[in-house]
C-alpha positions in Angstrom: -6.0 -15.6 -3.8 -7.8 -16.0 -0.4 -6.2 -15.8 2.8 -5.9 -19.2 3.4 -3.7 -19.7 -0.1 -1.8 -16.9 1.4 -1.3 -18.6 4.8 -0.2 -21.8 3.2 2.2 -20.0 1.0 3.7 -18.3 4.1 3.9 -21.4 6.2 5.9 -23.0 3.3 8.4 -20.1 3.3 8.4 -20.0 7.1 9.7 -23.7 7.3 11.9 -23.7 4.7 13.7 -21.1 6.5 13.2 -23.3 10.0 11.2 -20.4 11.3 8.4 -22.5 12.8 10.7 -25.0 14.7 13.9 -22.9 15.1 11.9 -19.7 16.5 9.6 -19.3 19.6 6.1 -17.7 20.1 7.9 -15.2 22.1 10.3 -14.2 19.5 7.5 -13.8 17.1 5.6 -11.7 19.4 8.4 -9.3 19.5 8.4 -9.3 15.8 4.9 -8.8 15.8 5.1 -5.6 18.0 7.9 -4.6 15.7 6.1 -5.0 12.5 2.8 -3.4 14.3 5.0 -0.3 15.0 6.1 -0.1 11.5 3.0 -0.4 9.9 1.5 2.3 12.4 4.4 4.6 12.0 4.2 4.4 8.0 0.3 5.3 8.1 1.1 8.5 10.3 4.5 9.5 8.7 3.5 9.2 5.4 0.0 10.7 5.1 0.3 13.3 2.6 -3.1 14.1 0.6 -1.3 14.0 -3.0 0.5 10.7 -1.9 -2.5 8.7 -0.6 -1.8 5.9 -3.2 1.9 5.5 -2.0 0.6 5.4 2.0 -1.9 3.0 1.0 0.8 0.5 -0.4 3.1 1.1 2.5 -0.1 0.0 4.6 -0.8 -3.1 2.7 2.9 -4.0 3.0 2.7 -3.4 6.7 -0.5 -5.6 7.1 1.1 -8.3 5.0 4.2 -8.2 7.6 2.1 -8.5 10.3 -0.2 -11.3 8.8 2.9 -13.4 8.0 4.3 -13.0 11.5 0.8 -14.1 13.3 0.3 -17.1 10.5 4.1 -18.1 12.0 3.1 -17.5 15.7 -0.4 -19.7 15.2 1.5 -22.5 13.5 4.2 -22.2 16.6 1.2 -22.6 19.0 -0.2 -25.4 17.4 -3.6 -23.6 16.3 -5.0 -25.4 13.6 -8.8 -24.5 13.7 -8.1 -22.3 10.5 -6.6 -25.4 8.5 
């Protein structure tokens, strides 16, 4: 699956939960900082050479969370160049 397909699924999920119209870009920015902090923290806290695969999974999860927030924020701001 490519990023556009993921984006479409994310936006459908967000619309179902009223996160685009029912939230604000400012709230999403707060959420972006929160998710980015969790991503950065997970990579720093969980680095153990023998548990590299576990760390990579946590990093992938964190980047996915950041991508979700960015997609929602872009939709709220009316950004359409990527569609």
